[in-house]
C-alpha positions in Angstrom: -78.9 35.9 16.3 -78.5 33.5 19.1 -74.7 32.7 20.5 -75.0 30.5 23.3 -72.1 27.9 23.7 -73.5 24.5 23.0 -72.3 22.1 25.2 -69.3 20.2 24.1 -69.9 16.0 23.8 -67.5 13.9 26.5 -66.1 11.3 25.7 -67.7 8.0 26.9 -66.4 6.6 29.8 -64.7 2.7 29.1 -66.5 0.1 29.8 -65.1 -3.1 31.9 -62.6 -3.4 34.9 -60.2 -0.4 35.1 -56.9 -0.9 33.6 -54.2 -2.1 36.0 -50.8 0.4 35.9 -48.2 -0.9 34.2 -45.5 -2.1 36.1 -42.1 0.2 36.7 -39.3 -0.9 34.7 -36.1 -1.2 36.8 -33.7 0.9 35.6 -30.1 -0.6 34.4 -27.3 -1.0 37.0 -24.8 1.5 37.1 -21.5 -0.1 35.1 -18.7 0.3 36.9 -16.1 2.3 34.7 -13.0 0.9 33.9 -10.0 2.8 33.8 -6.7 2.3 31.9 -3.9 1.1 33.7 -1.3 3.2 31.5 -3.1 6.3 31.1 -6.0 6.3 33.3 -8.6 7.2 30.6 -11.9 5.4 30.5 -11.7 2.6 28.7 -14.9 1.4 27.4 -14.3 -1.0 24.8 -11.3 -3.7 24.3 -8.7 -1.0 23.8 -8.0 2.6 25.4 -8.9 5.3 23.0 -6.2 7.5 24.5 -2.9 5.6 24.5 -4.1 2.2 22.7 -3.1 0.0 25.2 -5.0 -3.0 25.4 -7.5 -3.9 28.2 -6.6 -6.6 30.0 -5.9 -8.0 33.6 -2.7 -6.7 35.5 -2.0 -10.4 36.6 -1.3 -13.1 33.6 -1.3 -16.8 34.1 1.2 -18.5 32.1 -1.4 -19.9 29.6 -2.8 -16.3 29.2 0.5 -14.8 28.7 1.5 -17.8 25.8 -2.0 -16.7 24.2 -1.2 -13.2 24.0 2.0 -13.6 22.9 0.7 -16.4 20.1 -2.2 -13.4 19.0 0.4 -10.9 18.6 3.2 -13.2 16.7 0.7 -14.9 14.2 -3.0 -12.2 14.4 -3.5 -11.7 10.6 -4.0 -7.8 11.5 -0.6 -7.8 12.9 1.2 -4.9 12.0 4.4 -7.0 11.8 3.4 -9.4 9.3 2.0 -6.6 7.4 4.5 -4.3 7.2 7.1 -7.4 6.4 5.1 -8.8 3.6 4.7 -5.5 2.1 8.2 -5.0 2.7 9.3 -7.9 0.5 7.0 -8.6 -2.1 5.3 -4.9 -2.8 8.0 -2.2 -3.6 7.0 1.5 -2.8 3.7 0.3 -1.4 5.0 1.4 2.3 5.9 4.7 1.4 2.8 5.2 -0.8 0.6 4.5 2.0 2.3 6.4 4.5 2.2 9.4 2.3 -1.5 8.5 1.8 -1.6 8.9 5.8 -3.0 5.4 5.9 -0.1 4.9 8.6 -1.8 2.8 11.4 -1.8 -0.2 10.2 2.2 -0.7 9.4 5.4 -0.3 11.6 6.8 3.4 11.4 9.7 3.7 8.9 12.4 5.0 11.4 11.7 2.2 13.7 11.5 -0.4 10.8 14.8 0.9 9.7 16.5 0.7 13.0 15.4 -2.6 14.0 16.5 -4.4 11.0 19.7 -2.0 10.5 20.9 -3.7 13.6 19.6 -7.2 12.9 21.3 -7.1 9.6 24.9 -5.7 11.4 24.6 -8.4 14.3 24.1 -10.9 11.7 27.1 -10.0 9.9 29.4 -9.5 12.8 28.2 -13.4 13.4 28.6 -15.1 10.3 31.8 -16.1 8.7 32.6 -14.3 5.7 35.5 -13.8 3.4 37.1 -10.5 1.8 39.0 -10.8 -1.1 41.9 -8.9 -2.9 42.1 -8.5 -6.6 46.4 -9.0 -7.3 47.6 -7.5 -10.7 50.8 -8.2 -12.0 51.6 -5.3 -14.5 54.7 -7.7 -15.7 52.9 -10.5 -16.5 49.9 -8.8 -17.0 47.6 -11.0 -14.8 45.2 -10.7 -12.2 44.0 -12.9 -9.3 41.5 -12.8 -6.6 43.4 -13.3 -3.7 41.5 -14.2 0.2 42.2 -11.3 2.2 43.4 -13.4 5.2 45.8 -15.6 2.8 47.7 -11.6 1.5 47.7 -10.1 5.0 49.5 -13.1 6.0 52.1 -13.0 3.1 52.8 -9.5 3.8 52.7 -9.7 7.5 54.7 -12.6 8.1 57.6 -12.8 10.1 61.0 -11.6 8.4 63.1 -14.2 10.2 62.4 -16.6 12.9 63.3 -14.6 15.9 61.4 -11.8 14.7 58.9 -10.3 17.3 55.2 -9.2 16.9 56.7 -5.4 17.9 59.6 -5.8 15.4 57.2 -7.2 12.6 54.7 -4.1 13.2 57.7 -1.8 12.8 59.1 -3.3 9.6 55.3 -3.7 8.0 54.7 0.2 9.2 57.8 2.0 8.0 56.3 3.0 4.8 53.0 4.3 6.2 54.0 7.9 6.1 51.7 10.8 5.6 52.5 14.1 4.2 49.1 15.7 4.0 47.7 18.8 5.9 48.0 18.3 9.1 50.4 15.8 9.1 52.2 16.4 12.6 48.7 15.6 14.1 47.9 12.5 11.6 51.6 10.9 11.5 51.5 9.2 14.9 47.8 8.5 14.6 48.6 6.7 11.7 51.8 5.1 12.5 49.9 4.0 15.5 46.7 2.4 13.9 48.9 0.3 11.8 51.2 -1.3 14.4 47.7 -2.2 16.1 46.1 -3.7 12.8 49.5 -5.1 11.7 49.4 -6.8 15.4 46.1 -8.7 15.3 45.7 -9.1 11.1 43.2 -6.6 11.2 40.6 -8.2 13.2 40.3 -4.8 15.9 39.9 -3.0 12.5 36.9 -5.3 11.3 35.2 -5.2 14.6 35.3 -1.2 14.3 34.1 -1.0 10.6 31.2 -2.9 11.7 30.1 -0.9 14.8 30.7 2.6 12.5 29.3 1.5 9.1 25.4 1.7 10.6 26.3 5.0 11.9 27.5 6.1 8.5 24.6 4.6 7.0 22.4 6.7 9.0 24.2 9.8 7.8 24.7 8.3 4.3 20.6 8.3 3.7 19.9 12.0 4.3 22.3 12.8 1.5 21.3 10.3 -0.8 17.6 12.1 -0.4 19.9 15.3 -1.3 20.6 13.7 -4.8 17.1 12.5 -5.5 15.7 15.8 -4.9 17.9 17.0 -7.6 16.4 14.1 -10.1 13.0 15.0 -9.2 12.9 18.5 -8.9 9.8 19.0 -11.3 7.2 18.0 -10.1 8.0 19.3 -7.0 8.4 16.9 -4.1 9.0 17.2 -0.6 12.4 15.9 0.7 10.7 13.9 3.4 9.6 11.6 0.4 12.8 10.5 -0.7 14.4 10.0 2.6 11.3 7.6 3.3 11.7 6.1 0.3 15.2 5.1 0.7 14.7 4.2 4.6 12.2 1.5 3.2 14.4 0.4 0.2 17.3 -0.2 2.5 15.2 -1.9 5.3 14.1 -4.1 2.7 17.8 -5.1 1.5 19.0 -5.3 5.4 15.8 -8.2 5.4 16.1 -9.8 2.0 20.5 -10.6 2.4 19.9 -12.4 5.3 17.0 -14.2 4.4 19.2 -15.4 1.1 22.0 -16.5 3.0 19.4 -18.7 5.3 17.8 -20.1 2.1 21.4 -20.8 0.4 22.6 -22.6 3.7 19.3 -25.0 3.5 19.4 -25.6 -0.3 23.0 -25.3 -0.9 22.3 -26.7 -4.1 20.7 -23.3 -5.4 22.7 -21.3 -3.7 24.1 -19.8 -7.1 20.3 -19.4 -8.7 19.4 -17.5 -5.2 22.7 -15.2 -5.6 21.4 -14.4 -9.2 18.2 -13.9 -8.1 19.0 -11.3 -5.6 21.1 -9.1 -7.8 18.1 -8.9 -10.2 15.8 -8.5 -7.6 17.3 -5.7 -5.7 17.7 -3.0 -8.8 14.3 -3.9 -9.9 12.8 -3.7 -6.4 14.2 0.3 -6.5 13.0 0.9 -10.2 9.4 -0.4 -9.4 9.5 1.4 -6.0 10.4 4.9 -7.8 7.8 4.0 -10.4 5.2 3.4 -7.6 6.0 6.3 -5.4 6.1 9.3 -7.9 4.4 7.7 -10.7 6.8 8.6 -13.8 7.3 7.1 -16.9 9.4 3.8 -17.5 12.0 5.1 -19.8 12.3 8.1 -17.0 12.1 6.2 -14.5 15.1 3.9 -15.5 17.6 6.9 -16.4 16.9 8.3 -13.1 17.8 4.9 -11.4 20.9 4.9 -13.9 21.8 8.5 -12.2 21.0 7.4 -8.7 23.2 4.4 -9.2 26.0 6.2 -10.3 26.0 8.8 -7.4 25.2 5.7 -5.1 28.4 4.1 -5.9 30.4 7.3 -5.7 29.3 8.8 -2.7 29.2 5.5 -1.1 32.3 4.5 -2.1 33.9 7.9 -0.6 31.7 7.4 2.7 33.4 3.6 3.1 36.6 5.1 2.5 36.1 8.0 4.9 34.5 5.5 7.6 37.3 3.0 7.3 40.0 5.9 7.9 38.1 7.0 10.9 38.1 3.3 12.3 41.6 2.7 11.8 42.7 6.2 13.7 40.2 5.7 16.5 41.6 1.6 17.2 
């Protein structure tokens, strides 16, 4: 048996001129790494992936600054306008979105509440408004609503032409007597507060109230959240869910009331309709928010809304009284 290896046939050599070598492709020049001016991290695109700051030249012309400001205010994806639109017309949407984890597209709830709260009370202090007193005459069985300024002017008017302001204050505050706990400490504070209130017809007390009510409201919301926990004990919800709902609801009220006032000022003939509309819309907004966030039935939600309203009325009245006393004693 012949086992000799057979010769292997080699591939035929190509005919024609030899092929030219492919030209070498030059390597792309290295790109300079742009660092974020805020945190120093590399910024490959328009926004920094570490801190979120936009990549742009640090020195602006007036035209460039105007373009950036206009974009920030009017861009369709702006968080500000998306948040305010949802806050006004989509009850419970912001709370549900936050709990679902979709938070980057909206303003943070605490910041939203604080900004609108400050703006609301600044508006309240700058807007002319009147307080009224309900006068009940038991002898004639009649009642009348009287402006507070008119009532104060009648009660605190000088008894005689020669009476000084100090004498008037002493006369009016003669009946301001406290006989409760710690009377020896509280009575001088009460007498001093009464004299100051009479001396300037209550203007200092009004300013102190406008200064202290926002702080009291910030303490009031956690108390309301505890009341909602008692109503929504089953199925169980976290305390933060109730607090978020109340933050968004009060931010909505702080935004709606100045807008309604401005609309009434621009359209005086429609002021009555605007007042009726917000009176209906505000409680419906809370009802709808509770439905969206907690997903319970209509009648069950309506019953819980009634309980929440009663708790709100009682605790809110107590808080207002305590805030008024604190404001008067710290004048």
